[in-house]
C-alpha positions in Angstrom: -1.1 -50.8 -20.7 -0.4 -51.4 -16.8 2.9 -50.2 -17.0 2.0 -46.9 -18.9 -0.5 -46.4 -16.0 2.2 -47.1 -13.4 4.8 -44.6 -15.0 2.0 -42.1 -15.4 1.1 -42.6 -11.5 4.9 -42.5 -10.5 5.3 -39.0 -12.4 2.2 -37.6 -11.4 3.1 -37.5 -7.6 6.0 -35.3 -8.1 4.4 -33.0 -10.7 1.7 -32.5 -8.3 4.1 -31.7 -5.6 5.9 -29.3 -7.8 2.6 -27.5 -9.0 1.5 -27.2 -5.3 4.9 -25.8 -4.2 4.8 -23.3 -6.9 1.4 -22.0 -6.1 2.4 -21.8 -2.4 5.2 -19.6 -3.5 3.0 -17.5 -5.8 0.7 -17.0 -3.0 3.3 -16.1 -0.3 4.7 -13.6 -2.7 1.4 -12.1 -3.5 0.8 -11.7 0.2 3.9 -9.8 0.7 3.1 -7.6 -2.3 -0.4 -6.8 -0.9 0.9 -5.8 2.5 3.8 -3.6 0.9 0.8 -1.9 -1.2 -0.9 -1.5 2.1 1.9 0.0 3.6 2.3 2.3 0.9 -1.3 3.3 1.0 -1.2 3.9 4.8 2.1 6.1 4.4 0.4 8.0 1.5 -2.7 8.8 3.9 -0.9 9.8 6.6 1.3 12.4 4.3 -2.0 13.5 3.1 -3.4 14.3 6.4 0.0 15.9 7.5 0.0 18.2 4.3 -3.6 18.9 4.9 -3.2 20.1 8.3 -0.1 22.0 7.5 -2.0 23.9 4.8 -5.0 24.5 7.1 -2.4 26.1 9.7 -0.9 28.1 7.0 -4.2 29.5 6.0 -5.0 30.3 9.7 -1.7 32.1 9.9 -2.4 33.9 6.8 -5.8 35.1 8.0 -4.3 36.2 11.1 -1.7 38.3 9.3 -4.4 40.0 7.0 -6.3 40.9 10.3 -3.4 42.3 12.1 -2.6 44.3 8.8 -6.1 45.6 8.4 -6.2 46.3 12.2 -2.9 48.6 11.8 -4.4 50.4 8.8 -7.6 51.3 11.0 -5.2 52.6 13.7 -3.3 54.9 11.4 
């Protein structure tokens, strides 16, 4: 019985180390994945802001062109 307990104790230490190492590796990979996702979301948001600003400028330009056309039509 004592021999069985000794064998279990001897093999449990490396198994605990392997499990701990595996969990640490998983945590590091999850952290890298989350950082990558955050960077992607930041880039998506930046792209959205740029596109929105571009569309706003295009709309203003269209309004100015329409106003110019109306003004030209009134002068004729």
